[in-house]
N, C-alpha and C positions, 0 to 999 in steps of 0.2 A: 396577552390577548391579541389575536390577529383576526382579520376578516370579520369584524364585529358588525352585526346588524342592529341599527338603531330604529328601525321602522316601527311606528306606532307609539313611540315613547315621548313623553313630555319632559320627564326628569329621570335621570339615573343617578343613584346614590351609592358610592363605594364606602360603606360603613364597615371598615375592617380594622379594628384597633391594633391588632397584632401584625398587620401587614408591613413588611420591610421593603419589598421591591415591587414596583408597579411599572408595567410596560404595555402600551397599547398602540395598535395601528388601526385607526378607524376605517369604516367603510366609505362609500362614496359621499360626496358633498350633500346630495339630496336627502340622505338618511340621517344626517347628523345636524344639519344647519338649524333645525327647530328644537333641538334637545338641550336642556340644561344639565351640566355635569357637576355633581357635588362630591366633594371628598371629605370623609371623616376618617382620616388615617394618621393619627398623631405620632405613630412610631415609624413612619415611612422614612427610609434612608435614601432611596433612589427612585426617581420618577422619570419616565420617558413618555412623551406625547408625540405620536406620529400620525399624520393624517390631516383632515380639514378641521377648521375651528367649529366648536359647538356654538349654540346660541349664547351660552354664558357659562363661565366657570364659577362655581360656588365653593369657597374654601375659607375656613377661619385662619388656619395656619398649618405649617409643616415644621414643627419645632425642632426636629432632629435631622431634617433632610440634609444630606451631604452633597448629592449630585443631581442635576436636572438636565434633561435633554428635551429641548423644545424645538422640534423640526416639523412645524405644521405645514400643511399644504395651503397654497394661496389660490383663491378663486375670485374672479371679477364679480363685482356687485356686493362685496361685503360692506355692511353699514358701519358707521362710526361706532355704534354701540358695541359691535363685536370686537373691534380693536380696543375699545375702552375696557372691556372685560379681560382681554388678553393682557393689557397693561397692568390691571389690578392683580391678575394671576402671576405675572412676572414679579411683581412686588412681593408676593408671598414666597417666592423661591430665591429672592435676591441675596439671601444669607448663605447660599451654598458655597462649597469650596471648588466644585468642578461644574462648569456650565457648558453645554453644547447647544449651539444654535445653527440655523441654516440661513441661506440668502434671503428667504422670505421675511426674516426678522428685521431686515434693514430697509425700511421705507420703500416698499415695492413701487416702482415707477410706472407700472402699467395702469395704475388707477388714474382715472380722469379727474377726480376731485381730491386734491391734495389735503383737504381738511379731514379726511378719514385715515390718513396715514398714522400708523402707530408711533407713539413717542414714549420712550422708556425713561431715561434719565434717572433710573434708580441707582442708589449707591450700593456697589457690590463689595462691601468691606472685607468679607471673608474669602472672596474669590481668588484662588491661586492658579487655577488652570482654566483657560478658555479654549474650547475646541470649536472651530468654525467648520461645519461639515462641508459646505461649499459656499462661495461668495463670488459675486461678479466684481470685476476690477473696479467698476464705477461705484460700488458700495463701500469701498475701503474708507472713504471719508466718513460715512455713516457709522462704521465700526468704531472709529475714534470718537465721534460725537456721542454715541449712544452707550457704549460700554467701556472703552479703554479709559476715557476721562474720569469714569466713576468707579474704577477698579484699582485703588492705590496700592494694593498688595499683590497684584498679579505677578507670578513668576514664570509661567509657562503659557505660550500661545501657539496653537496648532492650526494650520490651514490644511484641510484635506484636499481642497482643490480651489484654484482661482480660475473663474471662467472669463472668457473674452467675448462678450456679446458686442456686435457691431451696431450699437444704438447711439443716438445722439443724446446730449444732455448729461454726460458723465460728470460726476463730482470730481474735482481735481484732487490729487493726492494731498493730504493735509501736512505739507512740509513745514508749516509754521506752528503746528499744534504740538504741544509737548505735555502729554499726560504724565502725571506723577510716577506711574509705574515704569515708564521708560527711563526716568531719571534715577529711580531708587530700587526697583525690585525685579524688573523683567530680566530673567537669566537665560531663557531658552525660547527660540522661535523655530518652528518646524513647518516645512512645505512638503507634504507627502506626495502629491502628484505634481511633478515639476518638469517642465519642458524647456526651460531656458528662454521662454518668450520674453520680448523686450518689456512688456507690461509686468510680467512676473519679476523681472530683474529690477524694475523700478520699486516694487514693493519690498524686495529683499534689501535694496539700497536704502530705502527709507528707514528700516529697522537697524541696519548696520550703522547708519550715520546718526541715529537718534538714541538708541538704547545704551545708556552709559555703563551699565553693569552686566551687559550681555556676555554670557560665557559660551553659548553654543548656538550656531546657526546650522540647522540640519535641512538638507535638500534631498528630495526624492530622486530615485534612479532615473537616468536618462535613457535607460534601455528600451522602454516601450516607445518613446519618441523616436529613437534611432531606427527601431524596427519598422515603425509606420512610415518614416521618411525614406528608408532604403529598401523597404519591402523584403527584408530578411532580418533574422535575428543577429544582433551585433556581437562581435567577439568581445572578450574581456578587455582587450587592448583598446578597442574602439570606444568602449564605455569610459575607460580610464582617460583616454585622450579628450573626450568630450567634457569630463569632469574637470580636467586641467584647464581647458579653455574657459569654463565658467569661473574657476578659481582665479584665473588671471584677470578676468573682468572685475571680479569682486575686490581684488587687491588694489585696483585703481581708485576705489572709493575711499572716503575719509572715515574710517571706523571710529565710532565714539568710545568703544571699549578695546583697550590694548590686550585684554585677556581673552577675547573672543576667538574661537576656533570654528572652522567650517567642517561639517561632516556630511558625507554622502551615504544614502541608503542603497542597499541592493534591492532588486525587484521584490524580494520577500520582506522588505522593510527592516532588514538587519543593517547595523552600521557597517559600511563598506571600507571607509578610510577617513583619515583626518586631513 
């Protein structure tokens, strides 16, 4: 469901017992912020919520849900009750195997009143794959605090994009925090949009030096970055040379896993080389 209009509604109920897949991109903030959204979908396998937050989520449970994508839009002025509702909703999907979240999930700093910041701290016992659609470098600490520490069986972590906003008050990288998944289960970390920025390299270093059973570190193609830098499409050799420079920097780190290999992606997200 896309471009949904919520105007004039107080409550909308999705009572669809046979529904397996649900995906919605809501309309503007004004049309949804006073609406309560209720789910009666006991056989739902996949749930995607995109857009602004409603007034309240009402759901008993998603007993067979396997994957959830919670990439909601953030707007100033959200009350604490709205984040409390989101927290309860997250608890209802905390048993999924595949979870996708975006930057707005990690304690948005643009709020003036820190008391309304969402706190999760749910235990994601079944979570094996965490997909972070985009996250600011300053929120990496919150990623550890809110999800990684509570995902003991996580095997795959994907970063679609790490952003570098020039704001003050960044959280430091959690170099002294050691979630259980980094010790016992995390085998794959991927950075899909990767430019080799020093802050990106810090995050890569963090996982290389902490994940003891890591098998694969996958980095996105530098092709777009080189094209933007040099104002022309790079040759295959130029991309390969840039990859080698990154690899040399990574080899200077103290890797926690002797079995880990680095892979680079081509611009179409295919494995380019080891």
